[in-house]
C-alpha positions as CSV (number, residue, x, y, z in Angstrom):
1,M,29.8,-21.3,110.3
2,N,33.0,-22.1,112.2
3,I,36.5,-22.0,110.7
4,E,36.8,-25.7,111.5
5,Q,34.3,-26.5,108.8
6,F,36.7,-25.3,106.1
7,S,39.2,-27.7,104.6
8,P,42.7,-26.4,104.7
9,V,43.4,-28.4,101.5
10,A,41.0,-26.3,99.6
11,L,42.4,-23.1,101.0
12,V,46.0,-24.2,100.1
13,V,44.9,-25.1,96.5
14,G,43.1,-21.8,96.1
15,V,45.8,-19.5,97.5
16,T,48.6,-21.4,95.6
17,E,46.6,-20.9,92.4
18,V,46.3,-17.2,93.0
19,I,50.0,-16.9,93.8
20,K,50.8,-18.9,90.6
21,R,48.7,-16.6,88.5
22,T,50.4,-13.5,89.8
23,G,53.7,-14.8,88.3
24,K,55.7,-13.7,91.4
25,V,56.8,-17.1,92.4
26,P,58.6,-19.5,89.9
27,H,56.7,-22.7,89.3
28,E,59.6,-24.8,90.8
29,F,58.8,-23.3,94.2
30,L,55.1,-23.9,94.2
31,P,55.4,-27.2,96.1
32,L,57.3,-25.3,98.8
33,V,54.5,-22.7,98.9
34,N,52.0,-25.5,99.3
35,L,53.9,-26.8,102.4
36,V,54.3,-23.4,104.0
37,L,50.6,-22.6,103.4
38,G,49.5,-26.0,104.7
39,V,51.4,-25.4,108.0
40,F,50.1,-21.9,108.2
41,F,46.4,-22.8,107.7
42,V,46.6,-25.8,110.1
43,F,48.3,-23.5,112.7
44,I,45.5,-21.0,112.4
45,M,42.8,-23.7,112.6
46,Q,44.5,-25.1,115.8
47,S,43.9,-21.8,117.6
48,F,47.5,-20.6,117.0
49,L,49.0,-23.4,119.1
50,F,52.1,-24.8,117.4
51,S,53.2,-28.4,118.0
52,G,54.8,-31.3,116.2
53,S,51.4,-32.6,115.2
54,V,50.5,-29.2,113.6
55,L,53.7,-29.3,111.6
56,I,53.0,-32.8,110.4
57,Q,49.4,-32.0,109.6
58,G,50.4,-28.9,107.7
59,I,53.0,-30.8,105.7
60,V,50.5,-33.5,104.8
61,T,47.9,-30.8,103.9
62,G,50.4,-29.1,101.6
63,L,51.3,-32.4,99.9
64,V,47.7,-33.4,99.5
65,A,46.8,-30.0,98.0
66,G,49.6,-30.4,95.4
67,G,48.6,-33.9,94.6
68,L,45.0,-33.1,94.3
69,Y,45.7,-30.2,91.9
70,D,47.9,-32.4,89.7
71,T,45.4,-35.2,89.7
72,V,42.5,-33.0,88.7
73,K,44.6,-31.2,86.1
74,G,45.7,-34.6,84.6
75,T,42.2,-36.0,84.6
76,Y,40.8,-32.9,82.9
77,S,43.4,-33.1,80.2
78,M,42.6,-36.7,79.5
79,V,38.8,-36.1,79.4
80,K,39.3,-33.0,77.2
81,K,41.0,-35.1,74.4
């Protein structure tokens, strides 16, 4: 199994959730954590070659991860009622 088969979005969601549960980072900074982790994981998956496209892909990955988490959380809350 190659690292390219993993989705950086899933990694960002998972690592951000672990960071959130430790309580070390205030909730207001979690979107920034998503962005930094997105850039980090895309950088790793691009064989440690940094470019403008890696930065853009990382930012998009972080934003998608945050939106995905919020959407699933909101949907679960609606279904749970």
